[in-house]
Structures are given as structure tokens and as C-alpha cells.
C-alpha positions as CSV (number, residue, x, y, z in Angstrom):
1,X,13.0,-6.5,-15.2
2,X,11.8,-7.1,-11.4
3,X,8.2,-6.0,-10.7
4,X,7.1,-4.9,-7.4
5,X,4.3,-6.9,-5.6
6,X,1.6,-4.3,-5.0
7,X,-0.9,-5.8,-2.7
8,X,-2.0,-2.8,-0.5
9,X,-2.0,1.3,-0.5
10,X,1.2,3.5,0.0
11,X,-0.6,4.5,3.3
12,X,-0.8,0.8,4.5
13,X,2.8,0.2,3.3
14,X,4.4,3.3,5.1
15,X,2.2,2.0,8.5
16,X,4.0,-1.5,8.2
17,X,7.5,0.1,8.0
18,X,7.0,2.7,11.0
19,X,5.2,-0.6,12.9
20,X,8.2,-2.4,12.2
21,X,10.9,0.5,13.3
22,X,8.7,0.8,16.9
23,X,9.0,-3.1,17.1
24,X,12.5,-3.5,16.5
25,X,13.1,-0.9,19.9
26,X,10.3,-2.3,22.0
27,X,13.0,-4.3,23.9
28,X,14.7,-1.3,24.6
29,X,11.8,0.7,26.5
30,X,12.3,4.1,23.7
31,X,10.2,6.2,22.2
32,X,11.0,7.1,18.6
33,X,10.2,10.5,17.0
34,X,8.4,10.5,13.7
35,X,11.5,12.2,12.0
36,X,13.8,9.6,13.2
37,X,11.1,7.1,12.1
38,X,11.0,8.4,8.5
39,X,14.8,8.9,7.9
40,X,15.3,5.1,9.4
41,X,13.0,3.6,6.8
42,X,13.7,6.3,3.8
43,X,9.9,7.7,4.0
44,X,8.8,11.4,3.9
45,X,8.5,13.1,7.6
46,X,4.8,14.3,6.9
47,X,3.0,11.1,5.5
48,X,4.8,9.2,8.1
49,X,3.4,11.7,11.0
50,X,-0.3,11.4,9.3
51,X,0.2,7.9,9.3
52,X,1.6,7.4,12.8
53,X,-1.6,9.6,14.1
54,X,-3.8,6.9,12.4
55,X,-2.0,4.5,14.3
56,X,-2.3,6.5,17.5
57,X,-6.2,6.5,17.2
58,X,-6.9,3.4,16.5
59,X,-4.9,2.6,19.9
60,X,-1.8,0.9,18.3
61,X,0.7,3.2,19.3
62,X,1.3,6.0,22.1
63,X,3.0,8.9,21.7
64,X,4.8,11.5,24.8
65,X,5.5,15.2,23.6
66,X,8.2,17.0,24.6
67,X,11.6,16.2,25.2
68,X,12.5,12.1,25.6
69,X,9.1,12.1,23.6
70,X,7.9,9.9,20.6
71,X,6.2,7.1,19.6
72,X,5.9,3.6,20.9
73,X,4.0,0.6,20.3
74,X,1.0,0.3,22.4
75,X,1.2,-3.5,23.1
76,X,3.6,-6.2,22.9
77,X,4.8,-6.7,19.4
78,X,3.5,-10.1,19.8
79,X,-0.1,-9.0,20.4
80,X,-0.3,-6.7,17.3
81,X,-0.7,-8.9,14.0
82,X,-0.3,-7.1,10.5
83,X,-3.7,-7.4,9.9
84,X,-4.4,-4.8,13.0
85,X,-2.5,-2.3,11.0
86,X,-4.1,-2.9,7.4
87,X,-7.5,-2.9,8.4
88,X,-7.0,0.9,9.4
89,X,-5.9,1.6,6.2
90,X,-7.7,-0.9,3.6
91,X,-11.4,-0.2,2.8
92,X,-11.0,-3.2,0.5
93,X,-10.9,-5.7,3.6
94,X,-14.2,-4.3,4.8
95,X,-16.2,-5.0,1.6
96,X,-15.5,-7.8,0.6
97,X,-16.5,-8.8,-3.2
98,X,-15.0,-10.3,-6.1
99,X,-11.8,-8.3,-7.8
100,X,-13.6,-9.5,-11.2
101,X,-16.8,-9.7,-10.9
102,X,-18.2,-5.9,-10.0
103,X,-20.0,-6.7,-7.0
104,X,-22.2,-9.2,-9.3
105,X,-20.2,-11.9,-8.1
106,X,-20.8,-14.4,-5.4
107,X,-20.0,-17.6,-3.9
108,X,-23.8,-18.7,-5.2
109,X,-23.0,-16.9,-8.7
110,X,-19.5,-16.9,-8.9
111,X,-17.5,-15.7,-12.1
112,X,-14.9,-17.9,-14.0
113,X,-11.7,-16.9,-11.6
114,X,-13.7,-16.2,-8.2
115,X,-12.8,-19.2,-6.3
116,X,-8.6,-18.8,-7.2
117,X,-9.5,-15.1,-6.0
118,X,-10.9,-16.3,-3.3
119,X,-8.1,-18.8,-2.4
120,X,-5.4,-16.0,-2.9
121,X,-7.6,-13.6,-0.4
122,X,-7.8,-16.3,2.1
123,X,-4.0,-17.3,1.9
124,X,-3.2,-13.4,2.8
125,X,-6.0,-13.2,5.0
126,X,-3.7,-15.7,7.2
127,X,-0.5,-14.5,6.6
128,X,-1.6,-11.0,8.1
129,X,-3.4,-12.5,10.9
130,X,-1.1,-14.8,12.0
131,X,2.5,-12.7,11.2
132,X,2.8,-10.3,14.6
133,X,5.8,-7.7,14.7
134,X,6.9,-10.0,16.7
135,X,9.0,-10.8,14.0
136,X,10.7,-7.0,13.7
137,X,12.2,-7.1,17.2
138,X,16.1,-7.3,17.3
139,X,18.0,-10.3,18.6
140,X,17.9,-11.8,21.8
141,X,20.9,-12.3,23.4
142,X,20.5,-16.3,23.0
143,X,20.1,-15.3,19.3
144,X,16.2,-16.1,18.2
145,X,14.4,-13.5,16.9
146,X,10.8,-12.9,18.3
147,X,8.2,-15.1,16.3
148,X,5.3,-15.1,18.8
149,X,1.8,-15.5,17.4
150,X,-1.2,-13.4,18.4
151,X,-3.8,-15.2,20.2
152,X,-7.3,-15.7,17.7
153,X,-9.8,-13.5,19.1
154,X,-12.1,-15.4,21.5
155,X,-9.0,-17.8,22.1
């Protein structure tokens, strides 16, 4: 029996799938319709449309209506990290409380698993901050994939 790793909600998962598809075509400078993204990723079209609206409102994607229109990343893929997307859809990232402590747990009065959950959360945060959508770009002629890291805020 295989288990699916559930870290985030469905909206976040769809948003990452959408952004990864847009990153794949970034070098081609083509815009992709919501219907094409949904088809390419095996997602429901209306849900993809809602997610794209949220991503556009957050400034991560741009859109053009009409013939030749569609969606594209607002910045190069190496300037957008996974955390930029996750923070839009995951309220739990805005209010950091221990998963077990029920709001009563803190660094000063930790529950029995507080340190372990804190270490996991730190590792996930680091992964989301350091991983950019460049990892999804098509291979370049030299065969290398884009893996540039995003600059840390204030760097």
C-alpha cells in the first residue's frame, strides 16, 4: 500500500502544478490557456481558473485575453520559489502554532513533540524557500536544467 504525502491543501497542490507548467514553457515566451494547463496536468478546468486568478492577484502570473492570450509567469522561474505560491494558499503558514499543542504550546512551554515538529517545519520551510520554479524548465541545449536559487529577501 502506498501512501500519498499530504503537506498542503488541494489549492496549493494545484497552484504548484500550474506554476510548474508555466515554468516549463517560460523560455518559449508562450502564453498558455487555463484549459491547456488543466489538460496537461490532468486537473479540473474551473479549479485551475480559480487558482490562476489567485496567482494573478498575487502578481505571480500575468494574463492576456483574446487570441494568442493566456497565462505566463510574471517573473523568470528562478525568481519565484515554492514558498511564494504556498504562502498564498496555506493559512497555517501565517499563524505558526505547534500541531499538537493546540495553541498552548510554545518554545517556552513546549509539548512533548514540539522540538521534533519544529525541526520538520524548519526543513520544509527551507525547501520551499530555496526551491525555485527553474527546476521545472525545459532542458537547455547543453542538457542542463535550470536550478538557480532565489535571492533571500534583503540580500
